[in-house]
C-alpha positions in Angstrom: 92.7 62.5 92.9 92.1 66.1 93.8 90.8 66.9 97.3 88.0 69.3 97.6 89.5 72.0 100.0 86.4 74.4 99.5 84.9 73.8 102.9 88.4 74.6 104.5 88.7 77.7 102.2 85.2 78.6 103.5 86.0 78.3 107.1 89.3 80.3 106.6 87.3 83.1 105.0 84.5 83.0 107.7 87.3 83.1 110.6 88.9 86.0 109.0 85.7 87.9 108.6 84.7 86.9 112.3 87.9 88.2 113.6 87.6 91.4 111.5 84.1 91.9 113.2 85.5 91.2 116.5 88.3 93.8 116.2 86.0 96.4 115.0 83.9 96.4 118.2 87.2 96.8 120.4 87.3 100.5 120.7 90.3 102.4 120.2 90.8 106.1 121.1 89.5 106.9 117.7 85.7 107.2 116.9 84.8 104.6 114.3 80.9 104.0 113.3 81.8 100.1 113.3 81.6 100.4 117.4 77.9 100.9 117.1 77.2 97.8 114.9 76.7 95.5 117.9 74.4 98.1 119.8 70.6 97.0 119.4 67.8 99.4 120.1 64.3 98.6 121.1 62.4 100.2 118.6 58.7 99.8 117.1 58.3 96.5 119.3 61.4 94.8 118.0 65.4 94.8 118.3 67.1 96.7 115.6 70.7 97.9 115.0 71.6 101.7 115.5 72.6 101.8 111.6 69.1 100.6 110.7 67.5 103.5 112.5 70.0 106.4 112.0 72.8 107.6 109.8 76.2 107.6 111.8 79.1 109.7 110.9 82.3 110.8 112.3 82.3 114.2 113.6 85.9 114.4 114.8 88.6 112.2 116.0 86.8 111.4 119.3 83.1 111.6 118.4 80.3 110.2 116.4 77.1 112.0 115.1 74.1 109.8 115.3 71.1 111.3 113.3 68.0 109.3 113.7 65.5 109.0 110.7 62.6 109.3 113.3 63.5 111.8 115.9 61.2 109.9 118.3 63.8 107.3 118.4 66.7 109.6 120.0 65.8 108.4 123.6 65.8 104.6 122.6 69.1 104.9 121.0 70.5 106.9 123.9 69.4 104.3 126.3 70.8 101.4 124.2 74.2 102.9 123.7 74.4 103.7 127.6 73.3 100.1 128.3 75.9 98.7 125.8 78.9 98.9 128.3 81.1 100.4 125.7 82.3 103.3 127.9 80.9 105.8 125.7 79.1 109.1 126.6 76.2 110.4 124.9 74.7 113.9 124.5 71.5 114.7 122.7 70.7 117.9 120.9 68.1 118.9 118.1 70.0 117.2 115.5 70.2 113.8 117.3 73.1 112.4 119.4 76.7 113.1 119.7 78.6 109.9 121.0 81.9 110.9 122.6 85.0 108.4 123.1 86.9 109.1 126.2 90.8 109.1 126.2 92.1 105.6 126.9 94.1 105.2 130.0 97.1 102.9 129.7 95.4 100.3 132.0 92.6 100.3 129.4 94.8 100.0 126.7 96.5 96.9 128.2 93.2 95.2 128.8 92.2 95.9 125.1 95.5 94.5 123.9 94.8 91.3 126.0 91.2 91.1 124.5 92.7 91.5 121.1 95.2 88.8 121.8 92.4 86.7 123.3 90.2 87.0 120.1 93.2 86.3 117.8 93.9 83.1 119.6 90.2 81.9 119.3 90.5 82.5 115.5 93.8 80.4 115.5 92.1 77.6 117.5 89.1 77.6 115.0 91.7 77.2 111.9 93.4 74.4 113.9 90.2 72.5 114.5 89.3 72.7 110.9 92.7 71.7 109.8 92.4 68.6 112.2 89.0 67.8 110.6 90.3 68.2 107.1 93.5 66.0 108.0 91.4 63.2 109.5 89.2 63.3 106.4 92.3 62.8 104.2 93.6 59.9 106.2 90.3 58.3 106.1 90.3 58.4 102.2 93.8 57.0 102.2 92.5 53.9 104.3 89.6 53.4 102.0 92.2 53.6 99.0 90.9 56.5 97.5 94.2 58.1 98.0 97.7 57.0 97.7 100.0 57.6 100.4 101.8 60.2 98.3 98.7 62.2 97.6 98.0 62.0 101.3 101.1 63.8 102.2 100.9 66.2 99.1 97.5 67.2 100.1 98.7 67.6 103.7 101.4 70.1 102.5 98.8 72.0 100.3 96.4 72.1 103.3 99.0 73.3 105.6 100.2 76.0 103.2 96.4 77.4 103.2 96.4 77.4 107.1 99.9 79.1 107.3 98.8 81.8 105.0 95.6 82.3 106.9 97.3 82.5 110.4 99.7 85.0 108.6 96.7 87.1 107.8 95.4 86.8 111.2 98.7 87.6 113.0 99.0 90.8 110.5 95.5 91.7 111.5 96.1 91.3 115.2 99.4 93.2 115.1 97.7 96.2 113.3 94.9 96.4 115.9 97.4 96.3 118.8 99.5 99.2 117.2 96.1 100.9 116.7 95.2 100.6 120.4 98.7 101.7 121.5 98.7 104.8 119.5 
């Protein structure tokens, strides 16, 4: 009997996407528009993301240009970025906002690496929990005589290969982010 690993595959994909989003919000020395994805602005009586109110572009290695579609939103965006605790400085001009990324100190780099490791571990734990859930389900099916013992262990090996592959991707992603922070 073939076991349906679609839920496990979905959880693996979700975990990889979550980690990618978390890493994109970890600020390195380089300007990246993704850092503003988590910033919400009080606008028109509701909360909206910056990228829904303005175009965001990289001006140079350490600054972003935010050009609101409605120039009345400049002040709201400025306040939202300053309140986001991302450590960014904001200058306004007639074109919109210029967001400047300060140089990273060695202490800040170390704390960012710790944060990356923490997020990486959270993703690994999520995969471990899902693996345990699937393994319990497989064992339950064997107890109900829906699977033979040989099938159970074959499925366990198949599941472990998926988890190992996913963990390898997570490890590579974390290593890449750590190198980016250290450079």
